[in-house]
N, C-alpha and C positions, 0 to 999 in steps of 0.2 A: 435547654431550648424548650419553649412551650410546644404542646402537641399541635399538629396541623389543625387549622380551624378554630384555635383557642380564642382568638379575638372575636370571631363571629358568635361563638358559644357564649362568651362573656356578655355580649350585647343582648342575646336572648334572655339570659338569666337576669340581667338587670331590668329588662323590660317586664319580666314576669314576676319580679320579687314582690310587688305591691299587691298583687291580685289575691283575693279570697283569703286574706290573713297572712300573706307572705310565703316565702320559700318553706317547703315542708316535705315530709315523707308520708307515704300511704301504704297501709297494709290492707289488703282486700280479699274477701271470700274466705273459703276454708270450711272447717267443720268444727262445731262446738259439741258434737254429739249428733247433730243434724247440720246439713249444709246451710250456709248463710250467704247473704248478699251484702254484708256489712263492709264498709270502707272506713277505717280509722285513719285520721290525719294527725300528724305530729308537727306542730309549727316549730321550725328549727331555732327560732329566737329565744324560746323559753321552754321547749320540749312539752308544751301543753298538748293535750289530746282532745279533739272533737271527733264526732262521728258524723259523716256527711248524711244529709237528708236524703240524697239520692245515692243509693249504693250501686252495685252491679245490676246489670239488666235482668239477671236471675241468680238464685242461690247456686254457688259454684265452688267446688274444691279442686285442688291440683291444677290451678291455672298458673300462668307465668306473667311477670311484669317487666316493663321497661319504659323509658321516658325520654322525651325531647325536652331538656331542661329549659324552663322559661316559657314553654308552649303548651305541651300536653303530655299525659301519661297514658299507658296502654296496659290492659289486662287481657290476656289471650288464652283461649282454649280452656280445658278442664272438663270436669264432670258435673253434670246437673242431674244425675241419675242415669244419664247416658253421655258419651263423649260428645263434645261440641267443637265447632270451628270458630265460635264467636270471639270478636275482639271489641271490647268496650274501651272508648277513648274519653279521657277526662281532661277538659279544658282548664288549664291552671289559672286562667284569669278569673273564673267564677266557680270552678269545681263542678260545672255542668257535665252530664254524660251523654254521649251519642254512641251508637253501635255502628261500626263500619259496614258498608254494603259488601265489601269484599273482606271475608274473614281469612282464616288459615287455609292452607292448601288441602288439609284433611281435618276430620275431627280427631283431636289429640288431647292427652292428658300428660302431666308430669314433664313438661318441657322446661327450658330455661330461657331467659331473655337478656339481651345486651343491647346497648344503643351507642351510636355515634351522633351526639346531639347536633341538631341543625341539618343533618344529612339523612340518616336512616336507622331504623331499629330492626332487630333480628330475634325470632323465636326459633330455637334449635332443639333437635332431639324429640324425646317424648315417646309415647306409645299410642298407636292406633289400635283398633279392635283386634286385629290379627297379630301384631307384633310391634316390638320397638322399631323406631325409625331413626335414620341419620340426617334427615331433611332439615334444612335451614331456610325458613321463610323470611324474606326481607320486605320491610315496609318503608317506602319512600316518604319522608316526612313532608315533602312539598305537596303531595296529593293523596297520601295514604294508599297508593297503588302497591300491589303485592306481587313481586316475582319470587320464584324459588331458586336458590342458588344451584349452579351446576355441581359444585363441590360442597358436600355436606360435611358432617362430622366424621371422624376417623373410624367410628363404629356406631351401629345403631344403639341408642342409649336413652334411658329414662331416669327420672329422679336425680338428674344432674343439676348444677347450679351455673349461673353466669354472672360475670362482672366485666367492666370495660374501662379502658384508658381512652376516653373520648378523643376523636381526632386521630387515633393511632391503631388501636386494636381491641377486639373483644376476646374473652376467654370463657370456654365452656369446660367445667371441671367435674370429675367424679361421676357417680351415677351407677346404674346397673345395666350392663351389656352382656347378658348371659351369666355373668358373675359380677361382683363388686369390682370397680376399677379405680385407679388412681390417676387416670389419664387427664391431661389438660391440653385441649385444642385451642390454638390461637388463630383468630380470624383477622387478617390484615385489612383494615378499612380502605386502604388505598386501591386495592383491586379485588377484595373479597377472597383472596387466597387463603388456604388453611395449612398451617404447620402443627405438629404435635411437640410439645416441650420435652426436652430430654429429661428434665426433672419434673415429675408430676406431683401430686399431693403427697403428704408425708405417710399416708396410709390409704388403702382402698376404702372408699367411702360413698354411700348413697344417701339421699334425703338430706343433703346439706343445703347451705344458702351462700350467696356471694354478694359482695358490694365493693366499692372502690373509691379511693382518693385519687381522682384522675390526674395524670401527670406525674404521680408519685408511686403508688402501690395499690394492689388489690388483695382482697381477703376472701377466703373460703372458710366457713365456720360450721361446726356442729355436724349432724348426720349420724349415720350408723355404720360401724366397721368391724365386726357385725353387731357389737353392742353400741348403745348410744355413746356419744363422745362430746367433750368440751373443747376439743381441739380447734384452733384458729390458725390456718396457714396463711402467710403473707408473701406475696410475690412482688418484688421490686421491678417496676416497669423499665428501669434503666438497662437491665440485663436479664430479666425474667428469673432471677435466682429466688429461691424459696427458703424462708425461715419459719419456724413455728413459735408463736407467741408464748412467753412464759406464763402469762395470764390468759386463759381461754375464757369460755362462756361461764356464766354463774352456775350452770347446771348442764349435765350431759343431756343433749337435746337433739332430736331428729324432726324432720318434716316442718321446719321453721322457715322464716323468710327474712330478707334483709333489704336495706336501702341506705343511702348515704348522702350527706351534705358535704360534697367534695370540698377539701381544704380545711374542713373542721372536724367532723365525726361521722362514724358509721354506726348503724343500728341493726341488731338481730333481734327478731320478735317472734313470739308465739312458739308453736311446735309442741312436741310430745316428749316429756321428761318423766316417764313412769306415770303418765297422765297428761292431759292437755294443760298448757300453761298460758298465762297472759303476760309473762315476763318480757320486758324490752331491755336488752343490754346495749350500752352505749360505749364505743371505743373512740377515745380522743386520738386524732391523727397526729397530734404533736408528740405524743410519747407512747401511743398504743395502750394507755391505761383504761381500764374498764370500770364503769359505774353501772348501777341498775337503776332505771328510772322509777321514781316513787309512783308514778301513774303508768300502768302498763296498758295493754289492749283493753277494749271495752268488754271482752269476754275471753276466757281460756279457749284458744283456737289452734288447731294444727292444719297442715295442708293449705296454708294460705300463701299469698303472693305479695311481693313488695316492689315499690318504685318510688322515685323521688324527683321533686322539682328543686334541684340543687342550686344554691346561691351562685356558685361559680364552678367551672370545670377545668380551670387551669390557674 
Protein backbone atom coordinates (compact mmCIF):
# COMPACT_ATOMS: atom_id res chain seq x y z
CA UNK A 1 0.00 0.00 0.00
CA UNK A 2 1.26 3.49 -0.83
CA UNK A 3 1.94 5.84 2.09
CA UNK A 4 -0.89 8.12 3.23
CA UNK A 5 -1.00 11.25 1.10
CA UNK A 6 0.90 9.62 -1.76
CA UNK A 7 -1.59 10.70 -4.43
CA UNK A 8 -1.47 14.28 -3.19
CA UNK A 9 2.32 14.27 -3.19
CA UNK A 10 2.41 12.84 -6.71
CA UNK A 11 0.33 15.75 -7.94
CA UNK A 12 2.70 18.24 -6.32
CA UNK A 13 5.72 16.52 -7.87
CA UNK A 14 4.16 16.47 -11.33
CA UNK A 15 3.22 20.12 -11.07
CA UNK A 16 6.76 21.13 -10.08
CA UNK A 17 8.70 18.90 -12.43
CA UNK A 18 8.88 21.40 -15.27
CA UNK A 19 10.05 24.38 -13.25
CA UNK A 20 13.58 25.75 -13.44
CA UNK A 21 15.06 22.77 -15.28
CA UNK A 22 12.93 19.99 -13.77
CA UNK A 23 13.15 17.83 -10.69
CA UNK A 24 16.52 18.04 -8.99
CA UNK A 25 18.53 17.96 -5.81
CA UNK A 26 20.29 20.81 -4.03
CA UNK A 27 23.44 20.96 -1.89
CA UNK A 28 23.75 24.27 -0.02
CA UNK A 29 26.21 26.17 2.13
CA UNK A 30 29.10 24.63 4.03
CA UNK A 31 32.76 25.47 4.20
CA UNK A 32 35.46 25.25 1.54
CA UNK A 33 38.02 26.66 3.97
CA UNK A 34 35.75 29.62 4.50
CA UNK A 35 31.95 29.56 4.77
CA UNK A 36 29.98 29.80 1.51
CA UNK A 37 26.45 30.69 0.41
CA UNK A 38 26.67 28.43 -2.67
CA UNK A 39 23.73 26.25 -3.74
CA UNK A 40 24.56 23.57 -6.34
CA UNK A 41 21.63 21.99 -8.19
CA UNK A 42 21.76 18.54 -9.82
CA UNK A 43 19.07 17.92 -12.45
CA UNK A 44 17.88 14.34 -12.01
CA UNK A 45 17.22 13.73 -15.71
CA UNK A 46 20.95 13.75 -16.53
CA UNK A 47 22.79 14.50 -13.23
CA UNK A 48 24.11 17.77 -14.68
CA UNK A 49 25.12 20.43 -12.16
CA UNK A 50 24.45 24.15 -12.17
CA UNK A 51 25.14 26.66 -9.41
CA UNK A 52 22.21 28.93 -8.59
CA UNK A 53 22.67 32.64 -9.23
CA UNK A 54 20.98 33.26 -5.92
CA UNK A 55 22.50 31.25 -3.09
CA UNK A 56 21.71 31.27 0.60
CA UNK A 57 20.88 34.60 2.23
CA UNK A 58 24.32 34.51 3.85
CA UNK A 59 27.37 32.23 3.91
CA UNK A 60 26.45 29.41 6.31
CA UNK A 61 27.83 26.07 7.49
CA UNK A 62 26.21 23.27 9.54
CA UNK A 63 22.67 24.07 8.33
CA UNK A 64 20.00 21.41 7.67
CA UNK A 65 17.74 20.85 4.67
CA UNK A 66 14.28 19.45 3.93
CA UNK A 67 11.74 19.85 1.10
CA UNK A 68 8.10 19.93 0.08
CA UNK A 69 8.48 18.05 -3.22
CA UNK A 70 7.10 19.92 -6.21
CA UNK A 71 6.79 23.15 -4.24
CA UNK A 72 9.80 24.39 -2.25
CA UNK A 73 12.90 23.42 -0.31
CA UNK A 74 14.21 24.83 2.97
CA UNK A 75 17.70 25.30 4.46
CA UNK A 76 17.58 26.11 8.18
CA UNK A 77 19.90 27.23 10.96
CA UNK A 78 23.67 26.85 10.97
CA UNK A 79 26.57 29.15 11.70
CA UNK A 80 27.45 32.36 9.84
CA UNK A 81 30.20 33.09 12.35
CA UNK A 82 27.52 32.94 15.03
CA UNK A 83 24.57 30.54 15.35
CA UNK A 84 21.42 31.62 13.47
CA UNK A 85 17.70 30.80 13.38
CA UNK A 86 17.40 31.67 9.67
CA UNK A 87 15.29 29.53 7.32
CA UNK A 88 15.78 30.16 3.58
CA UNK A 89 13.05 28.89 1.25
CA UNK A 90 13.70 28.04 -2.42
CA UNK A 91 10.69 28.02 -4.76
CA UNK A 92 11.11 25.04 -7.08
CA UNK A 93 9.20 26.76 -9.91
CA UNK A 94 12.07 29.19 -10.52
CA UNK A 95 14.67 28.52 -7.77
CA UNK A 96 14.06 31.97 -6.27
CA UNK A 97 14.87 32.44 -2.59
CA UNK A 98 12.94 34.07 0.22
CA UNK A 99 13.79 34.08 3.94
CA UNK A 100 10.96 33.16 6.31
CA UNK A 101 9.74 35.81 8.75
CA UNK A 102 9.50 33.10 11.37
CA UNK A 103 12.73 31.15 11.68
CA UNK A 104 13.70 28.38 14.08
CA UNK A 105 12.66 28.49 17.73
CA UNK A 106 16.31 29.18 18.66
CA UNK A 107 19.67 29.87 17.01
CA UNK A 108 21.00 26.36 16.21
CA UNK A 109 23.67 24.44 14.32
CA UNK A 110 24.10 20.77 13.38
CA UNK A 111 20.41 19.85 13.17
CA UNK A 112 18.75 17.35 10.81
CA UNK A 113 15.71 17.81 8.59
CA UNK A 114 12.86 15.51 7.49
CA UNK A 115 9.67 16.24 5.57
CA UNK A 116 6.14 14.95 5.00
CA UNK A 117 5.59 16.43 1.52
CA UNK A 118 2.39 18.39 1.13
CA UNK A 119 1.99 18.66 4.91
CA UNK A 120 4.96 19.75 7.03
CA UNK A 121 8.72 19.72 7.46
CA UNK A 122 10.73 19.24 10.63
CA UNK A 123 14.15 20.40 11.89
CA UNK A 124 15.31 18.31 14.87
CA UNK A 125 18.10 18.35 17.42
CA UNK A 126 21.26 20.39 17.01
CA UNK A 127 23.18 22.62 19.35
CA UNK A 128 22.37 26.01 20.81
CA UNK A 129 25.11 28.15 22.36
CA UNK A 130 24.82 26.49 25.77
CA UNK A 131 24.18 22.84 24.92
CA UNK A 132 22.74 20.19 22.62
CA UNK A 133 18.94 20.21 22.30
CA UNK A 134 16.21 17.61 21.70
CA UNK A 135 13.84 20.16 20.15
CA UNK A 136 11.88 19.47 16.95
CA UNK A 137 10.53 22.53 15.09
CA UNK A 138 7.69 21.84 12.65
CA UNK A 139 6.99 24.02 9.61
CA UNK A 140 3.46 23.80 8.21
CA UNK A 141 3.80 23.88 4.42
CA UNK A 142 0.40 25.57 3.98
CA UNK A 143 1.61 28.83 5.54
CA UNK A 144 5.20 28.20 6.80
CA UNK A 145 4.06 28.71 10.41
CA UNK A 146 6.31 27.10 13.01
CA UNK A 147 5.16 25.27 16.15
CA UNK A 148 7.62 23.31 18.30
CA UNK A 149 6.58 19.74 19.10
CA UNK A 150 5.78 18.84 22.69
CA UNK A 151 7.74 15.60 22.26
CA UNK A 152 11.25 16.05 20.92
CA UNK A 153 14.06 13.57 20.30
CA UNK A 154 14.84 10.85 22.82
CA UNK A 155 18.04 12.73 23.77
CA UNK A 156 19.64 16.13 23.16
CA UNK A 157 21.68 15.43 20.05
CA UNK A 158 23.79 17.24 17.42
CA UNK A 159 25.51 16.21 14.17
CA UNK A 160 22.70 13.73 13.49
CA UNK A 161 20.99 12.96 10.16
CA UNK A 162 17.41 12.75 8.94
CA UNK A 163 15.41 10.94 6.25
CA UNK A 164 11.69 10.32 5.71
CA UNK A 165 9.05 7.96 4.39
CA UNK A 166 6.74 10.76 3.22
CA UNK A 167 3.15 10.30 4.34
CA UNK A 168 4.22 7.91 7.10
CA UNK A 169 7.21 8.78 9.28
CA UNK A 170 10.50 10.64 9.61
CA UNK A 171 13.70 9.20 11.09
CA UNK A 172 16.48 10.98 12.99
CA UNK A 173 19.65 8.86 13.30
CA UNK A 174 23.03 8.91 14.99
CA UNK A 175 24.78 12.04 16.24
CA UNK A 176 26.57 13.16 19.37
CA UNK A 177 24.61 13.19 22.63
CA UNK A 178 27.33 13.41 25.32
CA UNK A 179 28.90 10.52 23.37
CA UNK A 180 28.53 9.02 19.88
CA UNK A 181 25.14 7.28 19.51
CA UNK A 182 23.54 4.67 17.23
CA UNK A 183 20.01 5.79 18.13
CA UNK A 184 17.28 6.09 15.47
CA UNK A 185 14.17 8.02 16.54
CA UNK A 186 11.01 7.59 14.44
CA UNK A 187 8.49 10.43 14.18
CA UNK A 188 4.99 9.25 13.19
CA UNK A 189 3.55 11.87 10.84
CA UNK A 190 -0.05 10.96 11.71
CA UNK A 191 0.23 12.41 15.24
CA UNK A 192 3.89 13.55 15.62
CA UNK A 193 4.51 10.89 18.28
CA UNK A 194 8.07 9.58 18.70
CA UNK A 195 9.35 6.05 19.19
CA UNK A 196 12.95 4.79 19.23
CA UNK A 197 13.78 1.82 17.01
CA UNK A 198 14.93 -1.36 18.72
CA UNK A 199 17.59 -1.70 16.04
CA UNK A 200 19.63 1.46 15.60
CA UNK A 201 22.56 2.13 13.31
CA UNK A 202 25.16 -0.59 12.78
CA UNK A 203 27.60 1.50 14.87
CA UNK A 204 27.65 4.69 16.92
CA UNK A 205 28.12 7.46 14.35
CA UNK A 206 28.03 11.26 14.09
CA UNK A 207 28.49 13.65 11.18
CA UNK A 208 26.54 11.32 8.88
CA UNK A 209 23.86 12.06 6.23
CA UNK A 210 20.45 10.60 5.39
CA UNK A 211 18.21 10.21 2.33
CA UNK A 212 15.25 8.01 1.36
CA UNK A 213 13.37 6.14 -1.34
CA UNK A 214 9.96 7.04 0.05
CA UNK A 215 7.61 4.07 0.42
CA UNK A 216 10.52 1.60 0.28
CA UNK A 217 13.66 2.30 2.34
CA UNK A 218 15.84 4.95 3.93
CA UNK A 219 19.63 5.24 4.09
CA UNK A 220 22.11 6.71 6.59
CA UNK A 221 25.63 7.00 5.20
CA UNK A 222 29.13 8.08 6.15
CA UNK A 223 30.09 9.93 9.30
CA UNK A 224 32.63 9.27 12.01
CA UNK A 225 32.60 6.34 14.47
CA UNK A 226 35.17 7.51 15.75
CA UNK A 227 37.21 7.31 12.51
CA UNK A 228 35.60 8.25 9.19
CA UNK A 229 33.49 5.51 7.62
CA UNK A 230 32.15 4.39 4.24
CA UNK A 231 29.20 2.58 5.86
CA UNK A 232 25.68 2.94 4.44
CA UNK A 233 22.88 1.49 6.60
CA UNK A 234 19.54 0.77 4.92
CA UNK A 235 16.21 0.72 6.79
CA UNK A 236 13.31 -1.16 5.19
CA UNK A 237 10.18 0.95 5.74
CA UNK A 238 7.92 -2.12 5.80
CA UNK A 239 9.29 -3.24 9.17
CA UNK A 240 12.16 -0.84 10.06
CA UNK A 241 14.69 -3.66 9.80
CA UNK A 242 18.30 -2.64 9.08
CA UNK A 243 20.85 -4.02 6.67
CA UNK A 244 24.28 -2.60 5.78
CA UNK A 245 25.08 -2.26 2.09
CA UNK A 246 27.96 -4.36 0.78
CA UNK A 247 29.06 -1.33 -1.25
CA UNK A 248 29.34 1.81 0.84
CA UNK A 249 30.59 5.26 -0.08
CA UNK A 250 33.52 5.64 -2.47
CA UNK A 251 35.62 7.04 0.42
CA UNK A 252 35.36 7.22 4.21
CA UNK A 253 33.67 10.59 4.69
CA UNK A 254 32.21 12.70 7.51
CA UNK A 255 30.29 16.01 7.52
CA UNK A 256 28.66 15.21 4.17
CA UNK A 257 25.08 15.80 2.94
CA UNK A 258 22.49 13.76 1.07
CA UNK A 259 19.36 14.09 -1.07
CA UNK A 260 17.23 11.73 -3.17
CA UNK A 261 15.07 11.34 -6.25
CA UNK A 262 12.58 8.96 -4.69
CA UNK A 263 11.90 5.92 -6.86
CA UNK A 264 15.18 6.31 -8.75
CA UNK A 265 18.38 7.16 -6.83
CA UNK A 266 19.91 8.80 -3.79
CA UNK A 267 23.02 10.98 -3.61
CA UNK A 268 25.67 11.59 -0.92
CA UNK A 269 27.76 14.70 -1.61
CA UNK A 270 30.76 16.56 -0.27
CA UNK A 271 32.16 16.19 3.22
CA UNK A 272 35.58 15.57 4.69
CA UNK A 273 37.60 12.50 3.71
CA UNK A 274 41.06 13.41 5.05
CA UNK A 275 40.37 16.77 3.42
CA UNK A 276 37.30 18.39 1.93
CA UNK A 277 35.89 16.70 -1.17
CA UNK A 278 33.58 17.59 -4.08
CA UNK A 279 32.56 13.94 -4.63
CA UNK A 280 28.93 12.97 -5.27
CA UNK A 281 28.12 9.25 -4.92
CA UNK A 282 24.87 8.01 -6.50
CA UNK A 283 23.01 4.93 -5.27
CA UNK A 284 20.49 3.38 -7.69
CA UNK A 285 17.43 2.29 -5.71
CA UNK A 286 16.80 -0.62 -8.10
CA UNK A 287 19.82 -2.56 -6.80
CA UNK A 288 21.68 -0.21 -4.38
CA UNK A 289 24.57 -0.08 -6.84
CA UNK A 290 26.91 2.90 -6.42
CA UNK A 291 28.45 5.10 -9.09
CA UNK A 292 30.37 8.34 -8.61
CA UNK A 293 29.28 11.28 -10.74
CA UNK A 294 31.79 12.64 -13.24
CA UNK A 295 30.76 16.14 -12.23
CA UNK A 296 30.83 16.69 -8.48
CA UNK A 297 30.13 19.80 -6.44
CA UNK A 298 31.33 23.17 -7.71
CA UNK A 299 33.94 23.14 -4.91
CA UNK A 300 35.25 20.72 -2.28
CA UNK A 301 32.90 21.42 0.64
CA UNK A 302 32.14 20.00 4.08
CA UNK A 303 29.41 20.81 6.64
CA UNK A 304 26.92 21.40 3.81
CA UNK A 305 23.19 20.51 3.67
CA UNK A 306 21.03 18.73 1.11
CA UNK A 307 17.38 18.62 0.00
CA UNK A 308 15.51 17.64 -3.18
CA UNK A 309 12.56 18.28 -5.46
CA UNK A 310 11.87 14.60 -6.04
CA UNK A 311 9.94 13.49 -9.13
CA UNK A 312 7.73 11.18 -7.06
CA UNK A 313 7.39 10.16 -3.42
CA UNK A 314 5.42 6.92 -3.83
